[in-house]
C-alpha positions as CSV (number, residue, x, y, z in Angstrom):
1,M,0.2,-28.5,-27.2
2,I,2.3,-25.9,-28.8
3,A,-0.4,-23.4,-29.2
4,E,-1.1,-23.9,-25.2
5,I,2.4,-22.6,-24.8
6,I,2.8,-19.9,-27.5
7,W,-0.5,-17.9,-27.2
8,P,-0.2,-17.3,-23.4
9,L,3.4,-16.4,-23.7
10,L,2.5,-14.1,-26.6
11,M,-0.2,-12.6,-24.5
12,L,2.2,-11.9,-21.6
13,A,4.7,-10.3,-24.0
14,G,2.0,-8.0,-25.7
15,L,0.9,-7.0,-22.2
16,V,4.5,-6.1,-21.0
17,A,5.0,-4.1,-24.4
18,G,1.5,-2.2,-24.1
19,I,2.4,-1.1,-20.5
20,F,5.9,0.3,-21.5
21,A,4.5,1.8,-24.5
22,G,2.7,4.1,-22.2
23,Y,-1.1,3.4,-22.8
24,P,-3.4,3.1,-19.7
25,V,-3.1,-0.1,-18.2
26,A,-7.0,-0.9,-18.2
27,F,-7.2,-0.4,-21.8
28,V,-3.9,-2.5,-22.4
29,L,-5.4,-5.3,-20.4
30,A,-8.8,-5.5,-22.1
31,G,-7.3,-4.7,-25.6
32,I,-4.8,-7.6,-25.3
33,G,-7.3,-10.2,-24.1
34,I,-9.9,-9.3,-27.2
35,L,-7.2,-9.0,-29.5
36,F,-5.6,-12.6,-29.0
37,A,-9.2,-13.9,-28.3
38,V,-9.8,-13.1,-32.0
39,A,-6.4,-14.0,-33.3
40,A,-6.6,-17.4,-31.4
41,G,-10.2,-18.0,-32.7
42,V,-11.9,-18.0,-29.4
43,P,-15.7,-17.7,-29.9
44,M,-17.0,-14.3,-29.2
45,L,-19.7,-16.0,-27.1
46,F,-17.3,-17.2,-24.8
47,L,-15.6,-13.8,-24.7
48,S,-19.0,-12.6,-23.4
49,T,-18.4,-14.3,-20.1
50,S,-16.2,-11.7,-19.1
51,V,-19.2,-9.3,-19.1
52,S,-21.0,-11.4,-16.6
53,R,-17.9,-11.6,-14.5
54,I,-17.3,-8.0,-14.6
55,Y,-21.1,-7.4,-13.3
56,S,-21.2,-10.1,-10.8
57,G,-17.6,-9.9,-9.7
58,I,-17.0,-6.0,-9.6
59,L,-19.8,-3.9,-10.4
60,T,-22.2,-5.6,-7.8
61,N,-19.3,-6.4,-5.3
62,W,-20.6,-5.1,-2.1
63,L,-16.9,-5.4,-0.6
64,L,-15.5,-2.9,-3.2
65,I,-17.8,0.0,-2.0
66,A,-15.1,0.2,0.9
67,I,-12.6,1.5,-1.8
68,P,-14.2,5.0,-2.4
69,L,-15.1,5.2,1.3
70,F,-11.6,4.7,2.6
71,V,-10.3,7.1,-0.2
72,F,-12.7,9.7,0.6
73,M,-11.9,9.4,4.5
74,G,-8.2,9.7,3.9
75,L,-8.7,12.9,1.7
76,M,-11.0,14.6,4.4
77,L,-8.6,13.6,7.2
78,E,-5.8,15.4,5.2
79,R,-7.9,18.4,4.8
80,S,-8.8,18.5,8.4
81,G,-5.4,19.5,9.6
82,V,-5.0,16.7,12.0
83,A,-1.7,15.4,10.6
84,E,-0.2,18.9,10.6
85,R,-1.0,19.5,14.2
86,L,0.2,16.0,15.3
87,L,3.5,16.6,13.6
88,K,4.2,19.7,15.3
89,S,3.3,18.3,18.8
90,L,5.5,15.3,18.1
91,A,8.3,17.5,17.3
92,G,7.8,19.3,20.4
93,V,8.2,16.3,22.5
94,F,11.4,15.1,20.8
95,R,13.0,18.7,20.8
96,G,16.6,18.5,21.9
97,V,16.9,14.8,21.0
98,P,19.3,14.0,18.0
99,G,16.9,12.9,15.3
100,G,13.9,14.3,17.1
101,Y,12.3,15.3,13.9
102,A,12.9,12.3,12.2
103,F,11.2,10.2,15.0
104,A,8.3,12.4,15.0
105,V,8.1,11.7,11.0
106,A,8.2,7.9,11.6
107,I,5.8,7.8,14.4
108,I,3.2,10.1,12.5
109,G,3.8,7.9,9.6
110,I,2.3,5.0,11.4
111,V,-0.5,6.9,12.9
112,M,-1.7,8.4,9.7
113,A,-1.2,5.1,7.9
114,A,-4.0,3.7,10.4
115,S,-6.1,6.7,9.7
116,T,-6.0,7.5,5.9
117,G,-4.1,5.0,3.8
118,I,-3.6,7.6,0.8
119,I,0.0,7.5,-0.1
120,G,0.3,10.4,-2.4
121,A,-1.5,12.5,0.4
122,S,0.7,11.3,3.2
123,V,4.0,11.5,1.4
124,V,3.1,15.2,-0.1
125,L,1.8,16.4,3.4
126,M,4.8,15.3,5.4
127,G,7.1,16.5,2.5
128,M,5.7,19.8,2.7
129,M,5.6,20.0,6.6
130,A,8.8,18.3,7.7
131,L,11.4,18.3,4.9
132,P,12.0,22.2,4.9
133,T,12.4,22.1,8.8
134,M,14.5,19.0,8.7
135,L,17.0,20.6,6.2
136,A,17.0,23.9,8.2
137,N,18.2,21.9,11.1
138,R,21.0,20.7,9.1
139,Y,19.6,17.1,8.5
140,D,21.2,14.7,5.7
141,P,18.9,15.5,2.7
142,K,19.1,11.7,1.7
143,I,17.9,10.3,5.1
144,S,15.2,13.1,5.4
145,C,13.9,12.2,1.9
146,G,14.1,8.4,2.3
147,L,12.2,8.5,5.6
148,I,9.4,10.7,4.4
149,A,8.9,8.7,1.2
150,A,9.0,5.4,3.3
151,S,6.9,6.6,6.2
152,G,4.3,7.9,3.8
153,T,3.9,4.5,2.1
154,L,3.0,2.7,5.4
155,G,-0.5,3.4,4.5
156,I,-0.6,0.9,1.9
157,L,0.2,-1.9,4.4
158,I,-1.4,-0.7,7.7
159,P,-5.1,-1.0,7.8
160,P,-7.5,0.4,6.6
161,S,-5.7,-0.5,3.3
162,I,-7.1,-0.2,-0.2
163,M,-4.6,-2.8,-1.3
164,L,-5.8,-5.3,1.4
165,I,-9.4,-4.9,0.2
166,V,-8.3,-5.6,-3.5
167,L,-6.1,-8.7,-2.2
168,G,-9.0,-10.0,-0.4
169,D,-11.2,-9.7,-3.2
170,Q,-8.7,-11.6,-5.7
171,L,-7.7,-14.3,-3.2
172,R,-11.3,-14.7,-1.9
173,V,-10.3,-14.5,1.7
174,S,-11.9,-12.4,4.6
175,V,-10.6,-8.7,4.3
176,G,-11.4,-8.4,8.1
177,E,-8.8,-11.1,8.7
178,L,-6.2,-9.4,6.2
179,F,-6.7,-6.1,8.2
180,M,-5.9,-8.0,11.5
181,G,-2.9,-10.0,10.0
182,A,-1.4,-6.6,8.6
183,V,-1.1,-5.1,12.0
184,G,1.9,-7.1,13.2
185,P,3.8,-6.7,9.9
186,G,2.9,-3.0,9.6
187,L,4.2,-2.2,13.3
188,L,7.2,-4.4,12.6
189,L,8.2,-2.4,9.7
190,G,7.5,0.9,11.6
191,L,9.8,-0.3,14.4
192,L,12.6,-1.3,11.8
193,Y,12.4,2.3,10.6
194,V,12.5,3.8,14.3
195,L,15.6,1.2,15.2
196,Y,17.4,2.5,11.9
197,L,17.0,5.9,13.2
198,V,18.2,5.1,16.5
199,G,21.4,3.7,15.1
200,V,22.0,6.7,12.9
201,A,21.4,9.1,15.9
202,I,23.9,7.0,18.0
203,F,26.6,6.5,15.4
204,Q,26.0,9.4,12.9
205,P,24.4,12.0,15.0
206,H,25.8,14.7,12.5
207,R,23.2,13.4,10.0
208,M,20.4,14.2,12.3
209,P,21.5,16.9,14.8
210,A,19.0,18.1,17.7
211,A,16.6,20.8,16.6
212,E,17.5,24.2,17.2
213,T,14.6,26.3,15.9
214,G,11.3,26.5,17.3
215,E,10.2,27.7,20.8
216,A,11.1,25.3,23.8
217,Q,8.6,24.3,26.2
218,P,8.3,22.0,29.2
219,F,8.1,18.4,28.6
220,W,4.7,17.9,30.5
221,R,3.0,20.7,28.4
222,A,4.5,19.2,25.1
223,F,3.4,15.7,26.1
224,G,-0.2,17.2,27.1
225,T,-0.3,18.9,23.5
226,L,0.6,15.7,21.9
227,A,-2.2,13.6,23.9
228,K,-4.7,16.1,22.7
229,D,-3.7,16.2,19.1
230,L,-3.5,12.3,19.1
231,L,-7.0,12.0,20.5
232,A,-8.8,12.7,17.2
233,P,-6.9,10.2,15.0
234,A,-6.9,7.6,17.8
235,L,-10.7,7.8,18.1
236,L,-11.1,7.3,14.4
237,I,-8.8,4.5,14.3
238,L,-10.8,2.8,17.0
239,A,-14.1,3.6,15.2
240,V,-12.7,1.9,11.9
241,L,-10.7,-0.9,13.0
242,G,-12.2,-1.5,16.3
243,T,-15.6,-2.2,14.8
244,I,-14.2,-4.8,12.5
245,V,-12.1,-6.5,15.3
246,A,-15.2,-6.6,17.5
247,G,-17.4,-8.0,15.0
248,I,-19.7,-5.1,15.0
249,A,-19.3,-3.9,11.4
250,T,-17.9,-5.3,8.2
251,P,-14.9,-3.6,6.4
252,T,-17.4,-1.9,4.0
253,E,-19.6,-0.6,7.1
254,S,-16.5,0.5,9.0
255,A,-15.3,2.5,5.9
256,A,-18.6,4.3,5.9
257,I,-17.9,5.1,9.6
258,G,-14.5,6.2,8.8
259,A,-15.8,8.5,6.0
260,V,-18.4,10.1,8.3
261,G,-15.9,10.4,11.2
262,A,-13.3,12.2,9.0
263,T,-15.8,14.5,7.6
264,I,-16.8,15.5,11.2
265,L,-13.0,16.0,12.1
266,A,-12.9,18.3,9.0
267,I,-15.8,20.4,10.2
268,S,-14.9,20.5,13.6
269,S,-11.3,22.0,12.6
270,G,-12.7,24.5,10.3
271,G,-11.2,22.9,7.4
272,L,-14.4,22.0,5.4
273,N,-15.9,24.3,2.6
274,L,-17.5,23.8,-0.6
275,A,-14.3,23.8,-2.4
276,V,-12.6,21.3,-0.2
277,L,-15.7,19.0,-0.4
278,R,-15.7,19.2,-4.2
279,S,-12.0,18.4,-4.5
280,A,-12.2,15.5,-2.1
281,L,-15.2,14.1,-4.2
282,L,-13.6,14.6,-7.4
283,D,-10.1,12.9,-6.2
284,T,-12.1,10.0,-4.6
285,T,-14.2,9.5,-8.0
286,K,-11.0,9.4,-10.1
287,T,-8.9,7.2,-7.8
288,T,-12.0,4.7,-7.7
289,A,-12.5,4.9,-11.2
290,M,-8.9,4.0,-12.0
291,I,-8.9,0.9,-9.7
292,L,-12.2,-0.3,-11.1
293,F,-11.3,0.2,-14.8
294,V,-8.0,-1.9,-14.3
295,M,-10.1,-4.5,-12.6
296,M,-12.4,-4.9,-15.5
297,G,-9.6,-4.8,-17.9
298,A,-7.7,-7.6,-15.8
299,T,-11.1,-9.7,-16.0
300,V,-11.1,-9.6,-19.7
301,F,-7.4,-10.4,-19.9
302,S,-7.5,-13.3,-17.2
303,V,-10.7,-15.0,-18.9
304,V,-8.8,-15.2,-22.2
305,F,-5.4,-16.0,-20.7
306,R,-7.0,-19.2,-19.0
307,K,-9.1,-19.9,-22.1
308,L,-5.9,-20.4,-24.0
309,G,-4.2,-22.4,-21.4
310,G,-2.3,-19.8,-19.4
311,D,-3.1,-21.1,-16.0
312,T,-2.0,-24.4,-17.0
313,L,1.3,-23.1,-18.3
314,I,2.1,-21.1,-15.1
315,L,1.2,-24.3,-13.0
316,D,3.8,-26.5,-15.1
317,M,6.3,-23.8,-14.8
318,F,6.1,-23.6,-11.1
319,S,5.9,-27.3,-10.8
320,S,9.2,-27.5,-12.8
321,L,10.8,-25.5,-9.8
322,G,11.0,-28.6,-7.5
323,T,8.9,-29.8,-4.5
324,S,10.1,-27.2,-2.0
325,P,7.1,-24.8,-1.6
326,Y,9.5,-22.1,-0.3
327,V,11.7,-22.2,-3.7
328,V,8.3,-21.5,-5.6
329,L,7.5,-18.7,-3.1
330,F,10.7,-17.1,-3.5
331,V,10.4,-16.9,-7.3
332,I,6.9,-15.4,-6.8
333,M,8.2,-12.8,-4.4
334,A,11.3,-11.9,-6.5
335,L,8.9,-11.8,-9.7
336,V,6.7,-9.1,-7.8
337,F,9.6,-7.2,-6.3
338,L,11.2,-7.0,-9.8
339,L,7.9,-5.9,-11.4
340,G,7.6,-3.3,-8.6
341,F,10.4,-1.3,-10.4
342,F,8.1,-0.8,-13.3
343,L,4.4,-1.3,-12.2
344,D,2.3,-0.1,-9.4
345,W,0.5,-2.2,-6.9
346,V,-3.1,-2.1,-8.8
347,E,-1.4,-3.6,-12.0
348,I,0.7,-6.2,-10.3
349,T,-2.1,-7.3,-7.8
350,L,-4.7,-7.6,-10.7
351,V,-2.4,-9.3,-13.4
352,V,-0.1,-11.6,-10.9
353,V,-2.3,-12.5,-8.2
354,P,-4.9,-14.3,-10.3
355,I,-2.3,-16.4,-12.0
356,V,-0.1,-17.4,-8.8
357,A,-3.0,-17.7,-6.4
358,P,-3.9,-21.3,-7.3
359,V,-0.3,-22.1,-7.2
360,V,0.3,-21.0,-3.7
361,A,-3.0,-22.5,-2.4
362,G,-1.9,-25.9,-3.6
363,L,1.5,-25.6,-1.7
364,D,2.0,-27.1,1.6
365,F,3.7,-24.8,4.3
366,G,2.2,-26.6,7.2
367,L,-0.9,-24.3,7.5
368,P,-4.5,-24.6,6.8
369,K,-5.5,-23.5,3.3
370,E,-7.3,-20.3,4.6
371,Q,-4.0,-19.2,6.8
372,T,-1.7,-19.9,3.9
373,L,-3.8,-17.5,1.7
374,I,-3.9,-14.7,4.5
375,W,-0.1,-15.2,5.3
376,F,0.8,-15.1,1.5
377,A,-1.5,-12.1,1.0
378,I,0.3,-10.1,4.0
379,A,3.6,-11.2,2.7
380,L,3.0,-10.0,-0.7
381,A,1.4,-6.7,0.5
382,V,4.8,-6.1,2.4
383,N,6.5,-6.9,-1.0
384,L,4.2,-4.5,-3.0
385,Q,5.0,-1.6,-0.7
386,T,8.7,-1.5,-2.0
387,S,7.0,-0.6,-5.5
388,F,6.3,3.1,-4.2
389,L,10.2,3.3,-3.5
390,T,12.0,1.6,-6.1
391,P,13.2,3.7,-9.2
392,P,12.4,4.4,-11.9
393,F,8.6,4.5,-11.3
394,G,8.2,4.7,-7.6
395,Y,5.3,6.9,-7.1
396,A,6.5,8.0,-3.7
397,L,9.6,9.5,-5.3
398,F,7.8,11.3,-7.7
399,Y,5.3,12.7,-5.1
400,L,8.4,13.8,-3.0
401,R,10.3,15.2,-5.8
402,G,7.3,17.4,-6.8
403,I,7.1,19.4,-3.5
404,A,10.9,19.1,-2.5
405,P,12.8,22.3,-1.7
406,K,15.3,23.6,-4.3
407,G,18.5,22.0,-4.0
408,V,16.9,18.5,-3.3
409,T,17.9,16.4,-6.4
410,I,16.0,13.1,-7.6
411,G,19.6,11.4,-7.0
412,M,19.3,12.3,-3.5
413,I,16.0,10.9,-3.1
414,Y,17.0,7.7,-4.8
415,R,20.0,7.2,-2.5
416,G,17.9,8.0,0.4
417,I,15.4,5.2,0.1
418,I,18.0,2.5,-0.3
419,P,18.2,1.7,3.5
420,F,14.4,1.8,3.8
421,V,13.8,-0.6,0.9
422,V,16.5,-2.8,2.6
423,L,14.4,-2.6,5.8
424,Q,11.3,-3.5,3.8
425,V,12.8,-6.7,2.3
426,I,14.0,-7.6,5.9
427,A,10.6,-7.3,7.0
428,L,9.4,-9.5,4.2
429,V,11.9,-12.2,5.2
430,L,10.8,-12.1,8.8
431,V,7.2,-12.4,7.6
432,I,7.9,-15.5,5.6
433,S,10.3,-17.0,8.2
434,F,7.8,-16.5,11.0
435,P,4.3,-16.7,9.6
436,Q,2.9,-16.0,13.1
437,V,3.8,-12.4,12.8
438,A,0.8,-12.1,10.3
439,L,-1.2,-14.8,11.8
440,W,-1.2,-14.3,15.6
441,L,-3.7,-11.4,15.8
442,P,-6.4,-13.1,13.5
443,A,-6.1,-16.3,15.6
444,A,-6.2,-14.6,19.0
445,L,-9.3,-12.5,18.0
446,N,-11.3,-15.5,16.5
């Protein structure tokens, strides 16, 4: 009995120590699993079951083909110049309005999230295009940096999202329904950002003054330019998400449609050449390999963790919290939020979700089991989005710091993201309090 408690706790402690030591997470997960299997006397024949799980659950999983396709789609769309043209046309529409450029960044963050889902590319792209102009127009550096970092991370929640594909695979729920369920919370979060900017523009207009640079043009002409520049990403979004919603294509097939569509856009804009194609393919391979290697390592870890009684330990621990399912859910969400300060979404998803999923599936929230898991996955996705913004290891913060103009310090960026992290927590509370925010669209379309 004591061994069933000690070994899982030691495995978790070893995992934390290995990650903080700076070793690659995939190797830490697999290495800890093998090390403790040997130390605890687990038969090597049993350990070999992880090989069959890796083969059947990862290497031959048709669903996971969508990951490189969506990554490639995002990279090609970034290089097509669509985002740059759209940001300029949006800024033209909002010219003369306090906070106009900020509104343009928030809106393009939503549009590009539904088109790409590549966080690093979105943050760097908007940072390079928008941040110098915002600072030149005397915008508060903190709100400028916070907005760009937060808007750039919307792509991890708004479909097509790689994170939702991984969550669907881990929870064994429909990725198509997760895509539909994430639309409401994603738009809710974008709306909260816009409402915050409206409040700042009304009560603190000096932080976001009206633009003074750039050539003015009639509103009808600026709106016409916006409509023209919005057409390409709108068609791509319709091709990717519309085919899933209509039941014409699976998420994997729609990802292929998106990859082809983004390539056509890059060709039509003159932004595609051999060097760009090679760079996109190389970055796609690196990102996909990183995710798959972490999934393989997590499989080895989870097989040994369950063999040593880790799943029973976790179930007993959550059972001791009481009978209220919302208390258990609060503890899970608080744990994920805290882990987001130190780990990224891939590591949290592949380590934590397999452990807590059986716990959540057994709780009674007054919803069918399938809807409970979809709702939990969407709430978890909203929570995981904070991991890109929370210091010290928020990836969006480092992306932005790397391309920020001279004079923008990491302290400014840290202070700037605080209101947006608060807004993300508010969105999480709303999704948990009102499950239909995530469930209404899947129910309406089924």
